[in-house]
N, C-alpha and C positions, 0 to 999 in steps of 0.2 A: 503492499501499500504506499501511495507517494502522499507526504502531507504538504500542501503550501500554507505559510504562515506568512503572516505580516508583521513583523517584528516580534512581540512575547506575546501578543493578541490569540485569541483563539480561534481555531480554524475558519475561516471564510470558505473554503473551497477543498473538498477533499476527492480524491481522484484514486481510482484503481489501476491496474494494469492497462484496461481495457478503457482507458479514458471516461468511466460512467461517472456521472457528478453522485457522490452518496448522499449529498445534502438535498438534491433535488426533490421536491414534493413527491413525484411518481415513484422515486426509487426508495423514498421513505415509506411510502403506503402504497405497492405494487397492487393496484386495482386490475385484475383482469377475470372474465367469465369463468365460474367454476373455483376459484382461490376461496381456501376454507384456512381458519384460524380455530384452535380449541384452547380455552384458558381455564386455569383453575382459580376458583372463584372464593374468596374469604370475605364472609359478611360478618367477621366478629362474633357470631352465635354461636359458632363450635359447631356447625353443620357446613362442611364443604360443598359446594357444588362445580359442576362444568357447565361452561359455555361455549356455545360454538356459533361461529361468524363465517358467512358465506356470501359470495358474489351469485346473487342468482342471475343476473343479466347484465350483459355491459357489452357495448358496442365501440370499445375502443375512446369514447369521449364521455358517454354516460354511462354511469354504473350504478344497482340497485344492490345493497348488502343487507342480509337479512339475519338477524340474530334470533336461534332456534327459539320458541316459546314467545317470542315479540309480536306483538301487533302490529307493529308501524316498522316498515323499512327504513332504511338510510338512503339517501339520494344524493348521489356524487357528480358533479362535471369536472373532468380535465381540461382544465385552462393551460394558457402559456405562462400565467404568472402562479399557478396552484392548483390546488384541490377544492373546488366550491360545494358547499352544501345546501344544494337547491332547495330543499325543505326547510332551512332556515335562513337562506339567503347571506350566509356567511362563508369564509373559509373554513376548512379545516385544516390546511397548511399554505401557507402563501410566501411564495419566495422573494427575496432572498432569506434562506433561511441562516440566522445568526444569531448570535447571543444578544439579545435585548429588541430582535425584532418584534414586533406585536400588531395584531390587527382584531376585530371585533369578532366577537363570539356568540353564540345562543345565549337569548334571555339577559341580554345586555353587558355580560360578561365580557372580558377583556383576554385575548388568548396571546401568552408571551413565551418566546424561547428563553428557557433559562439557564440550557446545556447543550452543547454538541458534540461533549465525549462521555455519556452516560455509559455505565456499565452495568449490564443487569445479567443476573444468574438466573438461568431458566432451566425445567426440565430438560429442555431442548441441547442447554449447554449453556456457556457465556457468551454472551452479545455484548460486542465493543462497538465504538463510536457511533452511540445512541442518540437522539435528538429528545429533549423533554420540554412539553409544551404546557404550562399552566395556566389554566384559567380561573380567573377571579372577579369579583364585583358583582354587577347586576342588582337587581330587585329583590333575588333570594341570598340566602347566605349559602350558597353552593359553591364548592370548589371541585376542580376537577384537574388531574396530573395525568397528563399522556406521554407514553415514551414511544418513539417510532424508531426502529431500527431498519440499517439501509437493507435493503433485497429483503425483508421480512416483514415490515410493518409494524402494527401495535403490538408490544412485547410486554408492557405493563401500563396498566389503568388503575387510577385510585381518585374513587370520588367521595364526598362526603358531605353531609349540610351539619350546619351547625344552628342549635336551637336558639333561640333567643333570650327565650326564658331562662333556663337553664344553663346556658352555655357549653352544653354537651354536644359531642359530634359523632354523628353516626358515619361510619367509613366503609365502602365497600373496596375491595382489591382484587384485581384481574390479572394473573400472570401467565403468559402463554405457554402452554403445553407443548402442544405442535403446531404444524401448518403443514398443508399440502398445496402447491401449485401444479395443477396437471400440465399447463399448457409449457 
């Protein structure tokens, strides 16, 4: 892997031997018809569960991702500047991906890139060079932290809700168990 650095700052462009931009939104969340990700889900209740996400349709530009058991699918459009969530009229990932970059997220939250060097241990192995995007703010006391790994997609997601009256936080953490890309 070749890292192009600007002084002592975090990497702004990461390349592999075949010159794929590892920080490109479509590399961080590879969408293709038939792609599947499975997750170990911890709801902090002592009852672990398994989640499955799959791309149920895609034409190279527009994709529908369905979570097994969910009534609502996620709709994405690949654009030159990122991956757009057409169901919420905001970006999931917006180029350029660099620490400090931010854009509007659903429900009035703001998405902010907080790291481009995350390391995640998963049942699939250790994933490095991952990008962490944190969403906070908006009208609810909800936060979401998503870690995208190059050529894999979402490797870890944590979401939570802070109760205004008690100050307690309910948290759900999903960690990638396995993924399969048929094409």
